[in-house]
N, CA, C and O atoms as a DFTB+ gen file, in Angstrom:
180 C
 N C O
     1  1      -9.392      10.704       6.885
     2  2      -9.250      10.906       5.453
     3  2      -7.799      11.189       5.086
     4  3      -7.361      10.841       3.989
     5  1      -7.060      11.809       5.978
     6  2      -5.646      12.091       5.709
     7  2      -4.877      10.788       5.573
     8  3      -4.011      10.658       4.708
     9  1      -5.197       9.815       6.436
    10  2      -4.516       8.530       6.377
    11  2      -4.727       7.844       5.033
    12  3      -3.796       7.271       4.466
    13  1      -5.949       7.904       4.532
    14  2      -6.239       7.243       3.260
    15  2      -5.445       7.869       2.116
    16  3      -4.969       7.159       1.230
    17  1      -5.301       9.179       2.130
    18  2      -4.510       9.848       1.105
    19  2      -3.043       9.438       1.153
    20  3      -2.426       9.182       0.119
    21  1      -2.487       9.376       2.376
    22  2      -1.086       8.950       2.525
    23  2      -0.928       7.490       2.121
    24  3       0.083       7.111       1.531
    25  1      -1.927       6.673       2.439
    26  2      -1.863       5.252       2.079
    27  2      -1.838       5.092       0.572
    28  3      -1.070       4.281       0.055
    29  1      -2.657       5.841      -0.143
    30  2      -2.701       5.763      -1.602
    31  2      -1.377       6.172      -2.248
    32  3      -0.983       5.623      -3.277
    33  1      -0.694       7.147      -1.630
    34  2       0.569       7.625      -2.166
    35  2       1.776       6.783      -1.717
    36  3       2.870       6.927      -2.262
    37  1       1.572       5.914      -0.732
    38  2       2.673       5.116      -0.219
    39  2       3.593       5.922       0.664
    40  3       4.813       5.783       0.580
    41  1       3.030       6.762       1.508
    42  2       3.819       7.638       2.368
    43  2       3.520       7.439       3.849
    44  3       3.532       8.398       4.621
    45  1       3.256       6.208       4.244
    46  2       3.025       5.951       5.660
    47  2       4.301       5.398       6.301
    48  3       5.326       5.292       5.628
    49  1       4.257       5.054       7.556
    50  2       5.470       4.684       8.292
    51  2       5.807       3.196       8.216
    52  3       6.634       2.722       8.995
    53  1       5.206       2.463       7.320
    54  2       5.483       1.043       7.179
    55  2       6.088       0.791       5.806
    56  3       5.416       0.932       4.784
    57  1       7.348       0.421       5.793
    58  2       8.112       0.316       4.549
    59  2       7.508      -0.685       3.566
    60  3       7.411      -0.391       2.375
    61  1       7.110      -1.837       4.035
    62  2       6.573      -2.841       3.125
    63  2       5.283      -2.368       2.442
    64  3       5.074      -2.630       1.257
    65  1       4.434      -1.684       3.179
    66  2       3.201      -1.162       2.596
    67  2       3.524      -0.058       1.599
    68  3       2.900       0.023       0.541
    69  1       4.483       0.784       1.923
    70  2       4.904       1.851       0.998
    71  2       5.406       1.259      -0.323
    72  3       5.035       1.719      -1.403
    73  1       6.235       0.254      -0.220
    74  2       6.786      -0.383      -1.423
    75  2       5.663      -1.033      -2.236
    76  3       5.656      -0.936      -3.463
    77  1       4.741      -1.676      -1.581
    78  2       3.626      -2.319      -2.290
    79  2       2.780      -1.281      -3.022
    80  3       2.357      -1.523      -4.153
    81  1       2.529      -0.148      -2.407
    82  2       1.720       0.895      -3.046
    83  2       2.476       1.541      -4.204
    84  3       1.890       1.807      -5.253
    85  1       3.763       1.791      -4.024
    86  2       4.546       2.402      -5.089
    87  2       4.711       1.464      -6.280
    88  3       4.730       1.905      -7.429
    89  1       4.830       0.162      -5.997
    90  2       4.912      -0.815      -7.085
    91  2       3.606      -0.828      -7.881
    92  3       3.625      -0.865      -9.111
    93  1       2.490      -0.798      -7.185
    94  2       1.202      -0.791      -7.869
    95  2       1.050       0.463      -8.725
    96  3       0.513       0.408      -9.831
    97  1       1.520       1.578      -8.211
    98  2       1.398       2.842      -8.950
    99  2       2.302       2.872     -10.190
   100  3       1.890       3.373     -11.235
   101  1       3.510       2.350     -10.089
   102  2       4.445       2.436     -11.208
   103  2       4.267       1.315     -12.224
   104  3       4.346       1.561     -13.428
   105  1       4.031       0.099     -11.768
   106  2       3.966      -1.050     -12.657
   107  2       2.522      -1.429     -13.004
   108  3       2.278      -2.099     -14.007
   109  1       1.589      -1.007     -12.192
   110  2       0.162      -1.344     -12.342
   111  2      -0.092      -2.835     -12.173
   112  3      -1.058      -3.368     -12.718
   113  1       0.763      -3.503     -11.428
   114  2       0.611      -4.927     -11.142
   115  2       1.393      -5.249      -9.884
   116  3       2.422      -4.628      -9.616
   117  1       0.916      -6.213      -9.109
   118  2       1.684      -6.717      -7.978
   119  2       1.232      -8.153      -7.701
   120  3       0.139      -8.569      -8.085
   121  1       2.100      -8.883      -7.030
   122  2       1.780     -10.287      -6.775
   123  2       0.776     -10.413      -5.638
   124  3       0.424      -9.424      -4.996
   125  1       0.327     -11.614      -5.400
   126  2      -0.728     -11.863      -4.416
   127  2      -0.291     -11.456      -3.011
   128  3      -1.105     -10.937      -2.247
   129  1       0.952     -11.675      -2.660
   130  2       1.433     -11.333      -1.308
   131  2       1.347      -9.825      -1.068
   132  3       0.921      -9.392       0.003
   133  1       1.744      -9.032      -2.047
   134  2       1.685      -7.582      -1.888
   135  2       0.233      -7.080      -1.858
   136  3      -0.076      -6.119      -1.154
   137  1      -0.635      -7.718      -2.605
   138  2      -2.053      -7.365      -2.541
   139  2      -2.600      -7.625      -1.145
   140  3      -3.360      -6.820      -0.607
   141  1      -2.207      -8.754      -0.562
   142  2      -2.653      -9.087       0.783
   143  2      -2.109      -8.105       1.806
   144  3      -2.820      -7.725       2.736
   145  1      -0.854      -7.689       1.648
   146  2      -0.257      -6.724       2.571
   147  2      -1.023      -5.408       2.526
   148  3      -1.373      -4.855       3.568
   149  1      -1.285      -4.908       1.327
   150  2      -2.002      -3.639       1.186
   151  2      -3.401      -3.722       1.777
   152  3      -3.813      -2.851       2.543
   153  1      -4.123      -4.765       1.419
   154  2      -5.511      -4.905       1.854
   155  2      -5.610      -5.097       3.364
   156  3      -6.449      -4.477       4.018
   157  1      -4.769      -5.940       3.906
   158  2      -4.810      -6.190       5.340
   159  2      -4.460      -4.927       6.114
   160  3      -5.113      -4.614       7.110
   161  1      -3.454      -4.210       5.678
   162  2      -3.066      -3.000       6.383
   163  2      -4.193      -1.972       6.346
   164  3      -4.470      -1.328       7.358
   165  1      -4.835      -1.811       5.217
   166  2      -5.906      -0.821       5.105
   167  2      -7.098      -1.197       5.977
   168  3      -7.677      -0.324       6.623
   169  1      -7.476      -2.458       6.013
   170  2      -8.671      -2.844       6.761
   171  2      -8.427      -2.928       8.254
   172  3      -9.349      -2.685       9.033
   173  1      -7.223      -3.263       8.680
   174  2      -6.953      -3.406      10.117
   175  2      -6.584      -2.074      10.742
   176  3      -7.014      -1.775      11.856
   177  1      -5.800      -1.275      10.050
   178  2      -5.362       0.011      10.616
   179  2      -6.311       1.057      10.166
   180  3      -6.151       2.227      10.514
């Protein structure tokens, strides 16, 4: 559960995933590539 909280805040050790999460939080939109990065990282890790 701790991992999920850090993932939502964009505070994990993978820069691209952090940027994708922070972009979603601030802009409320992201392109398809960033959506795929977030989703793949969450489901695989």
